[in-house]
N, C-alpha and C positions, 0 to 999 in steps of 0.2 A: 727168611726171617721176617715176621710180621711185626710192624711197629704200630703202637696205639696212636690214635689221634691225640695230639697235644692240645689241651684246653687252655684258654687264657685265664691266668690267675691274678695278674696285676692289672688294675684299672688305670687308664690314662685319660687325660682330658680329651674328649672326643672332638673330631672334626664336625662341627655343628651342622654344616650343610650336608655332608655325607651321611651323618647320623639321621637327619630328618629324612633323607632319601631312602635309607635302609628301612626306617620304620614305616615308610609309606609303601614299601615293596608289595605287601599283599594287595593293596588297593590298585597299585600300578599294574601288577600282573593280572589281576582280575579284569581290569579295563582292557589290557592287551588281549586277553583271551576272548573277551566280548568283541573286540575289534577284528580279531582273526575270524571269528564265526561270521561276522558281517561280511568280511572280505570273501569268505567261502561262498556265501549266498550270492553276493554281487559278482564275484569273479567266476562263479560257476557258469554263468551264461557266456562270459568271455572265453572260458575254457572250452565250452561246448562248441564254440565257433572255430576252434583250431581244426583245420582240415586234416584228415588222414592223408597219408601218402597216396598218390594216384597209381602207383605200381600195382599191377594185378596179374594173376596167373590162375590156372585152373588145375583140377585134379580129375583123373579119369577113373571110372569104375571098372573093375576087372573081375573075372570069374575063373581065372586060371592060376595054377600054383606058381609061386615065386621061389626060385632057387637062390638062397642067400650065399652068393659066392663073390660079390663085389663086381661081377660083370653085368652090364645092362644089356643082356642079349635076349631077354624075353621080348616077344613081339609087341606087347602093350607099351613098352618104354618108348618105342618109336612113334606111337600115337599120341603120347602126352606132350603138350606144348611146354618147352623148357623155359624156365625163368633165366633170363640172361641180362646183359647190359649192366654189369656191376660197376660201381663207382668207388673211388678211393676215399677213405677217411684219413689214412696215413699212407705215405708221407705228404701227398699233394691233394688236399681235400677238394672233392668235386671232379677231379680228373678221372678219365676212364681207367679201369683196371688194366694192368700191363699183361695179364694172362686171362684167357677166356674161361668162363665157368658156366656150366649148364646144370640146372637142378630141376628134376621132374617129380611130380606127386601123383600117387595113385592110392586106391583103397578098395577093399572088399568088405564082406560082412563083419569080419573080426579085426582086421588090421589096417593100419595106415602105413604106406610105403614112401620112401624118399630115395630117389636115384640121383647120384652125383657124378658128373664128369668134370674133373679139375684139370684142364689142359695146362701144359707147361712146356715152354720151348727148351728148357734144360732139365729133363726128367732126372738126370743123374745128380742134380744139385738139390733135389727135394730133401728137406730136413724132416726126419721121422725117427726119433729115439725114445718115444714114450709108448708104453704098452699097457700100463696098469690102469685099472678102473679109476676114474676121476682124477687122473694125473697125480697120484700121491707120490710118485717117484720124482717129481720135479721140485719138491721140498719148499717151493717159494710160497706156499699157501694153497689151499684147496679151492681153486677156481677164483672167480672175481670178475670184474668188468672186462678183463682181457681173455676170459675163458680158461678152461682147465689145461688145455694143451697149447698154451701161448708160446712155448718154446719150439713148437713143431709147425709144419704145414698142417692146417686143420680146417674143417668146415663145421660151423655151428648153425643150428636151425632153431628159430623161435616160433612157437605156435601160441597164438592168442585165441584159445578155443571158445571164449565167451564174447570176443570182439569188444572188450571193455577198455582197451587201450591202457591197462594198468598191470595186469597179471598175465603170466604165461608159463609154458613149459619150454625148457631148453635142452636140446640134444646135440652132442658134439662127437665127432670122430676124426681120426687122422689116417694116413696111409697104412698104418699097421692094423686098423680095425679096432683100436682102443676106444673105449666108451666113457663118456662123461655126461651127466645130466644134472639139471637144477630146476628149482621152482623160482621163477621171477615174481617178486611180490611188491606191488605198488611202485614199480619202476625204480626201487631203491635198494633192493637186496636180491642177490642170487644165492639161493640156498643149495650149494653143491652136495650137501649131506643127504639130500633126498635121492634115493635110488629107485628109479622106476624099473619095471620089468619090460625089457626090449632087447633088441640085438642089432648088431652091425657086422658087416664084412667089407673089407677093402683090399685093393691090390694096386701095385704099380703097373703102368702100361707104357708103351713106347711114346704115347702122347702126354703122359703125366701120371695121374692116378684117378681111380674111380671107387665108388662106395655105394652100398645099399643099406638102408635102415628099415627095420620092420618094428612098428610100435603098436602093440595091441590097444584097441579102443578101451579095454578095461584098465589100462594104465592112465588114461586121460580122463578129465572131466570136461564136459562140453554141453552146449545147449542144442539138442537135436532139432529144435524148431527153426534154427537158422541154417542157411546153406553157405555162409561165408565165415571164414576164420581169418584172423590176422596172421601174417607170416612175414618173417625176414630171414635172410641167409647171410652169414658173415664168413668170409674166407680169409685165412692168414697165408701169405706167401712169405715164409719166414726168412729166407736168405736175403730178401729185399726189404725186410721189416715193413711189408706192405699189408694193410688191412683194408678189405673192400667189402661193400654191402650191396645187396640187391636193391632194397629200398634205402635210399641215401641217408646217411647219418653224418653230421658235421662234428667238429671237434668239441662243440659245447654239449655233446651227448655221448652215449656209448651204447653197447648192445642191450643194456637194460631198458632202454627207452622204447617200450612196447608201443607207445602211442604213435611212433613213426613207422610202424610196420606197414607193409602193403596188404593186399587182399588175396586170399585163396578162395576161389569160388567153386561151386559145384559139389559141395559137401552135403549130399542129400541122402535121406533115408538111413541115418546112422542110429544104432541102438547100442547102448553100453552093456547090456546084459545084467546079470545079477550083481556083478561087482563085489564079490565076497572073496577075501583072501585070508588064509589062516597060516601063520608062520610059527609052528611049535619048535622047541629046541630041547636038546639034552646035553648036559655037560658032565664031565668027569674031571676031577682035579685032585692034586696033592700039593700040600704046602707045609712049610716049617719055618718057625722063627728061630734062627740060629743065635740071635743075641741073647736068648734065654736058655741057659744050659739045661733047664728042667723040661723044656718043651719037647714035644714029640710030633712026628708028622701027622697031619690031619688029612684024611682022605674023604672025599665027598662026591656023591652023585646027586644030580638035580635035574629037574625038568620043568618046563613052563611054556608060556606063550609069549614070544617076543612081540608079536603083533597079530591082532585080528582086525582086519579092515573091511568095513562094509560100506559100500557106496549106496546109502539109503535112497538117494535120488541123484540126478545128474549133477547137482551142485552141493550136496550135503554128504559128509563122510563121518563115520564113527570108527574110532580106533580104540582097541582095548589091549591091555597087557596084563599078565599075571606072573608073579614070582619072577620078575624081570631080571635078566642077567646081562652084564656088560663086560664079560670077561675078555672080549676081543678088542676092546677100546684101547688105543694107544695111550701110554702114560703121559702125564703133563711134562712140559719143558721145565727143568729146574731153573729158578730165577734167583738173582741176587738183589736184595732190596736195600738201597742206600738212601731211602726216603723215610719219612716218619708216618707214612700212610700205608694202608693195606694194598697188597698186590691183587691184580685181577687175573683170574684164570678162565679161559674160554670153555664153553660146553663142547663135549666131544661125543656124547651118547646119542645113539641113533633115534630112540623114541622121542627125545626132547628136541632133536634137531629138525626132524621132519615137520614141515609146516610151522617152524618156529617164527617166521616172519609175521604170521597172523597176530602173534602176541607182542610184537615189538610196539613200544609205547613212545610216541613223540619222537624227538631227536635227541633224547637225553644221553644216548650212548656216545654222542660226539661232543656234547656241551662241556667245554672245559677239559676235555680229555686230549689224548695224544695217541699217535700210532704206537709209541713205545710204552706208554703208561696205562693205556686203557681208558675207560670212561670215567667221568666224575661221579655219575650215579646212574643206576638203572632201576626202574620201578619193579620189573620182574626179570630175574636171572635164574633160569631153571637149574643151574649148577647147585643151588642151595638144597634142592630136593634130592634126597638120597645120599648126601655127603655132609658130614658134620664133624668138626674138629679134626679134619684130615682123614676121617674113617668113613668107609662105605657103610651106609645104612640100608638094610634090605628093603626093597620095594615090594609090598605085598600085591598091589594091584593099581592099575591106572586106567583112565579113560580120557579121550579127547574127542570133542565134537566140533567140526568146523563146517562152514557153509557160506553161501551167498545167495541172495535173492532180492530182486527189485531194488538194486543199489545198496543193499545192506550186506555187510560182511561180519561174521561173528566167529568166535572161538571160545570153547569151554574146556578147561583142563582140570582134572581132579585126580590126585595121587595119594595113596595111603602108604606110609612107611612104617616099618616095624620098630620096636623098642630095642635098646641095647642097655641092659641093666647095669653092667659094670662101668659104663660111661655116663650113666644117669640120663640117657636119651629116651624120651617117652615116645610111644607110638603117636604119629602126627598125621593130620590131614592137611594137604596143600591144595588150594583151589584158586583158579584164575578164570575170570570172565572178561572177554574183550569184545567190543562192538565198534564197527566203523561204518560211516555213512558216506558214500560217494557223492561228491558235489561237482557238477559239471564233468569235464573230460578227465581231469587229473587231480582234483583236490579232494581232501578227506577230512572229516571231523569224527571224533570217536571218544570212547571212554574205556576205563579199565577198573577192575576190582580184584584185589588179591586177599586171600584169607589163609593164614596159618593157624591151625587149631590143634593144640595138644591137651585134650581134656576140656572141661567146661570153663576152667579158670585160667587158661594160659593161651592167649591168642594175640595175633597182630593183624591189622587190616589196613589196607591202603585203597583209596579211591582217587581216580584222576580223570581229567578230560584233556583232550589234545586236539590240535588242528594242524593240517599240513596243506598250505594253500599255494597253488601254482598258476598264477594268472597268465603265464606265458611259458614257453619252453626254456627260457633263460632265468626266470625270476621265481624265487621261493620264499614264502614266509612260513614259519612254524612256531608253535608255542604250546605250553602245557601248564597245568596246575594240578598238584596232587596233595592229598592230606593223609596222614597216618594216625592210627590210634593203637594203644597197647592196653591189655588187661591190667587192671590195678593202677593205672596212671590217669590222672585227670588231665583234660585238655588234649589237644591234637597238635602234631607237628605238620609242617607243610613245606612244599618245594615247588618251584615254578621256573620256567624259562621262556624266553622269546628270542627269535633269531631271524635274520634276513640273509639270503644267499643270492648271489648273482653269478651265473656261469656263462661266460662268453667263450668264444674260440681262442681269444688271446688274453683277455682280462677276466679274472675271477676274484670276487670279493665277498666277504661275509662279516657279520657283526652279531653278537649275541649277549644276552644278559641272563644270569642264573641267580636265584636266591634260594637258600636252603636254611631252614630254621634249626635251632639247637636240638630240638626234640623230634625232628623228622627221622623215622626209623622204618625203612622198607625191608622187613626181615626176609621177604621172598625176592629181594632185589640185591643191589650192590650199592654201597655208599662209601666213597673215599674220604669225604670230610663234610662236616656240617657246621652250622652257625656262621655262614659266610654269604657274601654277595660277590659274584664273579662277573667280570666284564671281559669279553674276548673280541678280537677282530683279526682279519686276515686279508691281505691283498696280494694277489699273484699275477705277475705280468710275464707272458711267454710269447714274445715276438718271433716271427718266422722269417729269417733273412731270405731274400730272393737272390741267392747267389749259388755258385757251384762249389762251395768250400766243404761240402759234406755235412753241414750243420742243419739239423731238422728244426730246432728251435732253441732260443736262449731262454733263460729263466731268472727272474728277479722277484723276491717276495719279502714281505714283512708281516709278522704276526705277533700278537701280544695277548697275555693273560694276566689280569690283575684281580687279586682276591682280597676282599676287605672283611674285617670282623664285624660283629654286631654294632660296634660303636663308630663304624665308618672309617676305622684306621686300617692302613695297608698292612696286610699280614704276609702276603707273598706275591711275587710277580715274576714273569718270564717274558722277555722281548727278544725275538729272533729276527735277524736280518740275513736273508740270503742275498748276498751282494753280487754273486755271479754264479750262474750255472748254465750248462749246455747239454743238449741231447744230440747225438750224431745220427746220421742216416744209417750208420753201421750198427746202431743199437747200443753203443757205449754212452755213458753218462757220467758227469762229474758236477758237484755242487760245492761251493765254498760259502761258509756262513759264520756268524758270530752270535753268541747268546749273552744277554745280561740278566742276571738272576738276583732276586731279593727274597730273603726269608727271615721273618721275625720269630725268634724262639722265646717263649715265655716260661719254659721249663727246660731242664737239661734233656738232651737227646743222645741216647746211646746208639751210635751208628754201627758199632761192632763191639763184641764183648770187651769191656775194659776201656773202650775209646769213647769218650763223652764230649759232646759239643756243648759249651756253656750257653746259657740264655743271652740274648742280645739281638742286635740288628745286624744281619749278615748280608753283604752285597759282594758279588763277584762276576767276572766276565770270562768267557771262554771263546775260543775259535775252533773251527772244525772243518772237516772235509768228508764228503761222501762220494765214493767212486763205485760204479757198477759197469762191468763189461757185458757184452751181449751174451745173454744166458742160453742162446741156442747153440753156441759153440761147444765143441767137445770139452773144453776146459773154460770155466768162467769164474769170475771173482767179484765179490762186493766187499767194501770196507767202509766203516764209519768210525772216524777218530775225532776226539776233542781233547784239548789241553787248555789249562788255565786255572783260575781260582776255584775254590770249593769251600764254602763257609769261610772259616778263618785260616784256610790252608790251600793246598794245591791238589789237583787230580789230573791224571792222564787216563783216559778211557778209550777203549777201542773194541770194535766188533768186526770180525773177519769171517768171511765165508768163501770156501773154495768148493766148486761143484765139478765133478768129473762125470760126463755122460759118455760111457765107453761105447755102447751101442743100444739097441732097443731092449736088450735083455738086462743090462747092468748099468747102474748109476750110483753115485755116492756123493755125500756132502760132508765137509768138515767145517764146523763153526766154533770159533773161539772168541769169548768175551773176556776182556781184561780190564781191571780197575786197579790203579795204583794211587792210593790216597795218603797224603802227608799232612797231618794236622798237629797243632801244638800238643794235643793229648796223646798222640801216638801215630804211627805209620802202619799201614797194612796193605796187602795186595790180595785181590780176590780174582780167581780164574774160574770160568765155566767152560767146559769142553763138551761138544756134542758131535757125535759121529753117526751118520745114517748110511745104511746100505740098502739098496733096492734091487731085487732080482725078480724079473718078470719073464717067465717061460712062455706065457701066452697072455692074451687079454683076460683070461679066466684063472690064471695060476701064477701067484706071486708070493714073495717072501721078503718081509721088511724087518730090518734089525736097527735098533736105536740104542746107542750107548751114550751115557752122560756121566760127567765127573764135575763135582763142585767142591773145591778145596776149602771154602768157608764153612761147609757143613761136614767135611770129611766123608763124603758120600759118593759112591759110584753105583750106577744102575744099568741094567741091561733089560731091554724089552724086545723080544723076537717073536714075530707073528708070521705064520704060514697060513695062506688063505687060498682055498680052491672053490671057485664058483662053479659047481658041477652042473647046475642048470640056472637059468636066469631067476634071480631072487632067492636062491638056496645056496648055503655055504657050508664048508668044513673049515674050522679054525684049529690050529695047534699053536698055543701061546706059551712062551717060557719067560718068566720074570725072575730077575735076580738082583739083589742089592748087596753091596759090600761096604763095611765101615773101614775107612782108610787112615784113621787117626794114629793107631799103633799097629803098623803093618797093614795088611789087607785081610780082613776077616769077613766071612759071609754073615749077612744079617737076615734077610728074608729070601725065600725061594718058593716059587710056585710054578706048576706045570698044569695047563688047562687044555682040555680037548672039548670043543663045542661043535655040535652038529645041528643044522637047521634045515627045515624042509618047507616048501611053499605049496599050499593047496590053493588053486585058483578055480572059482566056480562062476 
């Protein structure tokens, strides 16, 4: 249920001081951006003086075949100097790893090889229950700063092939030979939706486990003029909840911190080749809308090019797509909206997810947002392209050009979508241009331009500048300023933000300010609310007791968000106090917290059909608990429960998740979200149930099924996907989608069966 933004209709005597401050926001934010640019220039030299880690290892050149079986029994492995001496990040930062790890590197004309020996004093206690590509069976999210196989013993490799200390390639495997990969972008994002062409093999041994990775140079981008790459290796020893790194990383950073990597020397005489990949597809589908008695089954055959990728140079890539098909993409999670603002849905389509971090603008995704509610606004959100009014809009063709040279990074994206006459949707061109300039070792300034054009008289354009300044490993300043214009509308809207972040090993703190004008309209982005000024802060304190009680760290936090209208009057606020939390060495966690909320309604708000909250000033308090057990266990649970006031009534809210990891072939998760709301205007209960099943017969053959039920919409849906990766980069998909209307019995609504075949040509 999407709720419109409520506009202020009644005028009040403004808070004069705050009103003057809000009117001065454009000048203040402009001055802030100028200050950030100055800091970028001045701080660049300080950044550049940050020394790289002294850890170094070498790679050997080979001219013999490699048998990918997980055994390091080829003679050249004995000649390669191993990377050893791993140190802990968790649970005892800086201590030596409790288990020995040896990692070796080699290469020939076409491929880069990694050999891993993960010794373990208790090989029977090794945890390895994930087999699917990118860890999709773990359901906790697709990768992140903990890796894709964070519930298993695993090894992750970071390769900084341009030695820029900002970006890199990430490859991960576990004792089952499962594969995960990601693009690390500007040390702030790990894009696990990127799927490189490479392979891995692993096996258990009496001493622990071992693995071999083969990565074609055509999968990587690198500078052949340099003989040194940045490299780091991260190992998880899951039963101990131990995380160790070859190049040390403290608690104030994570595996995304490419600038802390060590050096891999001896990378000489490398040539990437033509770097041309073509991935055509063919689909056959049948579908029917059962809610319309007059409808008939629709059968369709289609073909196109999911991706044509040409590495124009070592640092420039052109991607093309035509008649693009996303039949294999998993359906969205059904959500219940009990707010008066729009819901945010993430992007899941491969073409837009690959290299998506290049187009990320500023830190607006986090400004004023939350983990549960999504961002306050985004200048560019690719989900708007090819989706309108909940309907899929055919993509006729698209192109993306990305590259880097001399400290500059850029990205160009252009997509043409088709028209849908019955919905009044016109054929539209969507264009984005993004440029970034590296400053010093880790700082960046940049700009973005978006253009949505549907004919000559229907357009929306946004231009913005941003800066991300990192004068040290612990301190960050960031800010942005954007303006939007629409066809047929005089004047321009604008938005801006400025923020400070400190990340220490025990104390983390942040503060930010955001201003969005009434008429700011990023049609290629996302906007939760406009006509506001918002102030945020967060303080998090995590002391680590020096005792043997099994406690890894305690946790105390306070954060607040205050949103003012154009007159400087408070419109809404949320203040959260985490008054006690703890993480155990076992991996279990609990947090106790309280929230105080305020929301001023100037118009009636229909929260559910027939249940209306009247205008007024509403204030309420809730208390809650979050519990999570160690997710590496065969059975694990997480729960999030709150109870207390809700506007002028009461709400009990809960989210529960139960995960069963039977073995490396089978896992499942049940998720139940519950809301019971009692208001003077009426009482209602809303339930959302999600059930996932994951069957992985091998790292290249798996079957995922996702069932959802939402009683507020009387809707149940099934999405079942069979995926066979019959060669690296090439897939066969069989997808079955079904919806049922549950209001009067259970009646079928929509049904579709899709068969998709892709092939990969590499030149």
